[in-house]
N, C-alpha and C positions, 0 to 999 in steps of 0.2 A: 707885454710884448711891444717894443716899437715898429714902427711900419717897415724899417729896413729888415728887422729879423723874419717878419711876416713874409716880406718879398723873397727873403732867401730860403726860407723853407718852401714857398711854393715853387720856386725854380727848381730846387732839390727834389721835391715830390713829382713835379712834371718830368725830370731829367729820369727818374726812377721808372716812373709809367712808361715812358717812352722806350726806355731800355727794355724792360718786360714784354712789350708790345713787339719790338723788333726780335727778340729772343723767340717769342712765341711763332712768329711768322718766319724765322729761319728754320724752326723746328718742323713746322707745316711743309716749307718747302723742299727740305731735306726728306721729309717721309714720302712727299709726292714725286720728288724727282727719283727716288731708289724705287718707285711703284712703276713709273712709266719710262724712264730713261736709263734705268741701270742695267737692262738686259737680264734681270734675273726672274722674270715674269714672262707668262706667255702672252705675247702681242698680237697673236693671230687673230683674236676678234676684230681688229682694224683692218683685217685682210678678208680674203674669201668672197672675193666678187659680189660683196653686199653694196647697197646704194647708199652714199654718205652725204649726198647731195650734189649740185650741178655747179660748175665753173661758172661764174658770171662773166658778162663781155669786158672784153680788156683789149687795150691797144698797146703795145710797146715796141722798142727799136731792136732790130737784130742786129748783130755784129756786121753785117753786110750793109746796114743803114736802111734795109727795108723795114716796113711794118709788118708786125705779126698780131694777128686778132684771134680770138676765140672761134669767131665765125671762119676764119682761115683753116682751122684745125679741126674744124666739123668732118665728119666722115673717116677721121683718123683715129687709131689708137694712140695715147701718147702717155708718157711718163715725164713728169715734172720732178724738179727739186730745186732748192733755194741755196746759193753759195756766193762767195765773192772771192777776188781774185788773190788779194793779200791775205788770206787767210792761211796758216800755217798748220790747224788743226784738222778738223773733219773734211773740210772742203776738197784738198787734194785726193784723200781717200774716196769720198763721193764720186769725183770726178773719174777718177781710175776706174771705179765700179760702172760708173756709165758708160766708159769707154769700152768695158768688158761686154755690158750689155750690148752695145752697138754691134759688137763683133759677134756675139752669141746668136743675136735675133737678126742677123742680117738679110736672112730669107723672108723675114715679115716686111713686106714692101709698104705695107700701111701705117707703119709704126714711126712715130716720131719722138724723138727726146728734147726736152725743154729744160735749159738751166737759167734760171733768172736771179740777177745778182741783187744784193741786199745792200750793195753799196754803189749805189748808181753814180754819185759824184765823183767817185775814182773810176770805176770801171766804164768807161766810153766805149763806143762800138770797137775803136782801134785796140784797146787794151783787151777786151772781150775776145778779139779776134786773134791777137796775139796768145792768149790763153788757151782759146781753143785749138790752135794749131799744134800747141805743145803736145796735147792729148789726141791728135789724129782725129778730131772731129770732122764727120762728113758734113760739110755746108747743106746737104741736100736732105739729111736726115735729122739732124742735131742742131737745134736753135740754141743760141746766147743772147739772152735779152736784157736790155736796159731800159730806162725811161725815168719819168718823174718818180720821185721817193714816195710820195704820198700815193700815188698809185700803185706802187708797188707793194708797199705795205698793208694797203687796204685790200689788194688782191690775196696777199698772204693771210692775213687775218680773217678777212670776211668771207673770200671766195674758198681758199683751201683749208681754213680754220687751223693754220699754222702760226708758230709763235715766230716774231721777229721783233727785235727790240734794237734801236740806235743806241749807242754809247752816251748821246746826249739826253737821251729820255731816262736813263738809269736812275738818275737822281731826282725826277721828277715823278716816276710812276713806280708804284709796289709791284714791279713785273714779276717777282717770285711768287706772287700769290695769286696770279692768272693761271688758268688751265694751260699745260705745256706739253706737247706730246713728247717732246725730247728737249734737251738743254744741249747747247754747245757754246763753250766761251772760247773765244780766240780773237786774236788780232794781232797787230803789228804796231810798236811804238806806243802801247797802251790803248790803242784803239780796239775795243773789243765790241763785236756785233755778237748778239745773242740770237740764235735761230735754229729751227728744227733741221734735222738731218735726215729727214725721212724722204722717200721716193714716194710719189703719188701716181697711182693709175688712174688714168682718164679713158673712158669708152668712147666711140665714135658719135654719141650724142652728148659729149662735154660733160658726162655723170661721173662723179669721183666713184671708184670701185675698190680702193683699198689704199692702205698706207703702210709701207715697207722701211724697215730700217735700213738706211742706205750704207750703214757700214758693215752689215752683218750677213755673211755669205748665205746663211740658212734662210733668210728672209729673202735674200735677191732670189735665190732658187725657186721659191714659192710664187715671187715677182713672175720668173720666167714661165713659169708654167699657167699663171693665170693669164699672162698675156696671149699665150697660145689657145687657152680657151675661148677668150674674147675673139680671137681671129677665126675660129669654128664656130663661131655664131652662138655658142651656148651660155645660157645664164644671162 
């Protein structure tokens, strides 16, 4: 067999192996996605006021232009989520549900809502301010944060243990093999960010106390209950 035929066979074998690897990875991803993101299983083990870790120190820019830090939120109960303003999929529902929480928990004076953009290059403080105004966000109770992309993604991954994937990374990382609390595929003009749509409950000591599906009303009802339990100082 000449060298040309050998090279051709090796190329074909390599392509076949790569195809099988991708197929296996996609199968694993689909199985994993159905377990944790499909809403067909009981997700309450991620709730219940357990302690899932502590939010690390961070410093980001609020829509007002002021800096918001973890230390500045100490002593407050807060609910965090990750969104971006061009998102036509789960983000509008997340933000609408956060607005409903703002109304329903208006009497909880020490509660803060914190929405962090995963597209800081587009979502400047001005863009976030206009977005927040559309949802009636009280600037004293609901923060919209932007900043350096690296800092935001590190906070999401290492601090909150939530998935965030920039479109530019999708061809360089096998992101669908990574542990994902939930998937969300959306974007505009082909620019799709993948990120979790969970709401994260954080206590007065910056400890993560639960993850709640931000698009599911039953999960949000449990979140309301857990907020009030924290207010009463229990558990």
